[in-house]
N, C-alpha and C positions, 0 to 999 in steps of 0.2 A: 462568125457564123455564116454558113454559105446560103445563099438564095435557093439553091438547088440541093435539097435533102438527100436525093439519091446520090449526087456526086460525092458529098460529104460522106455518105455510107459506104460508098465504093472506096473512097480514099483510106477509111478506117479498115474496110476488109483487106486491102492491100497491105496495109501496116501489120495487120493481124497474120496474114498469110506469110510475110516476111519475118515475122517474129517467130511463128511456128516452124519455119524453114531452118531458121538459125537453131533454134532449140533441137531440131531434129538431127542436124548435123553435128551438134554438140553431144547429143546422146550417143551417136555412132562414133563420135572421137576422130572422124577422118573427113577431110574436105575433098570430096570426090564429085564428078559430074552425076553420078548416079544418087549419091545422097542428096545432093541439091535437088535434082530434078524430083526424087521421091519426096522430098521436104515440100516442094511447091505442091505437088500433087496432093499429098497428105492435107497441106494447109487448105487447099481449095475444097477438098472433101469435108473437112472439119467446118469451115466457114459457111459453106453452101449447104451442107447436110444437117448441121446441127445449129439451126438458127436461134439466136439468143435475143431476148427482149433488150431493146435499147436502154442504156443507162444515161439518164439526163445528168450532164456535168456541166455547170455554168460558171465554175470557179476557173483559177488560174494558179499556177504555182509560184509561191513566192519563196525564192530561194533562202533567204534569212531565216524564215520561219520554218522551212523545210529542215534546215541544218538544225534548229532547236529541236524539232520533232524527233529527228533521227538520234541526236546526242543524247536527248532525255531518255529516249526508249532503251538505248544501250546502257545508259546508267540505271534505269530502272530494272533492266533484265540482270545486270551484275549484282545489284543490291538484293533484289528479290531471290535470286539463287542461292545467295549466301544466307539469307533469312530462312529460306525453306530447309537448307541443309542443316542449320542449327536446329530448328523444329524437329527434323527428322532424327537427328543424332542425339537429342536430348533424352536422357534416360527417364523413364516412368511420366513422360509429360504427355497429356492428351490435348491436342489443339482443339480450340473451341471454334469451329466452323460456323458461318452463316451465309445465307442467301440473301441478298439485298436488292432492292429495286432502284434503278437510277433512270430518272426522266432526263432524257437528253434534250439539248436545246434546239438541235436541227432534226427534221424529220426526213431529210434526204437519206435514201437508201444507200448512197456510196459513202456518205460520211458515217452513218451508222454502222455499215459493214466494217469500215476501216478501223473505226473505234472499238468495236467488238473483236476484230482480229488483234489489235495491238494489245488490248487488255488480256486476251487469252493467251497470248504468247509470253506474257510475263509470268514467271512461276509463282504459285500460289493463289492465282485467280483464274477462273474459267467462267465463260459465258453459258448459263444454263438455258435461257430462252431470251430471244430478241422479238419484240413486237414492233414491226415496221410501221404499222398505221398510228399508233400511239407514240413511237419513239422511245419505248422504255427497253432497258436492258436489265436481265435479271443475272446477278454475278454471284458465283459461289466464292467465297473468300476461305481460305485454308484455315487461318488463325486470326481471328479478330484482334486479340491482344497484340500480336506481332505486327499487325496492319495499322495499328494505332486506334482502334475503334471503329465501330460501324459508319460514323460520319465521316471519318477520314478516309475510309476505304471508298465511300460514294464520292467524296471529294476528288480522290485520285482519278476515278473514271471521268468526272466532269472535266478535270484538268487535262486528262488526254484527249478528250473530245475537243477542247479548246484549241490544243496544239495541232490537231489534225484541220481543224477549221482555219485557223490562222495561216497554215501551210498551204492549204488547197482551196478555200472558199474565196468567192467573189466578195466585192465590198458590200454589196446588197444583202448577200448570205450572212456575212458577219454582223451588219446592222440588225438583221431578223433575228438572229441568235443572241443579241445584246453584247457583241464583242466588237468594239470600235477598233479601228486600226491607228489610233493615236498613241500617244505616250503611255496612257493608262493600259493599253492593251499589251505593249511590249513589257511592261512591269509585270502584267498578269502571267506572260510567259514564263518568267523566272521562278514563279511559285510552284 
C-alpha cells in the first residue's frame, strides 16, 4: 500500500488507460498510430470523465486457489449446460424452480460481485437480487430437483464464494470469513 494515495490512484488510472487502449486497438483490429493515440485519448476521457468510486481490495492473488476456482468454474459450466439441456429437451417435464436466499460469509463488495457473476454465468441459476449491506444473494434456480435440492443449491453458492475468497482474499479476510488457509481449507476446496 502506498503512503501517497494519489500516486496509487494515478498508477491505477494509467493501468486502466493502457488497458482501454489495448481494448480499443483490438476492437479496430489494426495496430496503427491513429488507433493507439485515439485509444489513449478515449482512455483518458473515460477515466477522467466517468469517475468511479474506489473499490477496496485488500487481498492478493493465490495462484493455486485461482487455478482451482477457474477449473471448477469450467467444470460447473459444462455440467450445468448438460443438465439444463436435459431439462429443456425432456418431454412433458415442468422444472420446479425456486428463489433461495444465501447469506454470504464476506460483506466485501468485490467478493459479493465476483461470486454473483460466477453463479449467474453457470446455466440454470441467476442472481435475482443482491443486498450489499447484508451480504445476501437471492438466486433463482431453474430446477431444484436437478440441482440436488434447495440446501444443495445454497451450498453450491457458498462453495463458489469460498473458492473466490481462497483465490483472492487476504489471510485476515479468510479468517474473518471462517476459512483458514491450512490443510482443512485446501480440503474444503475439493468439495
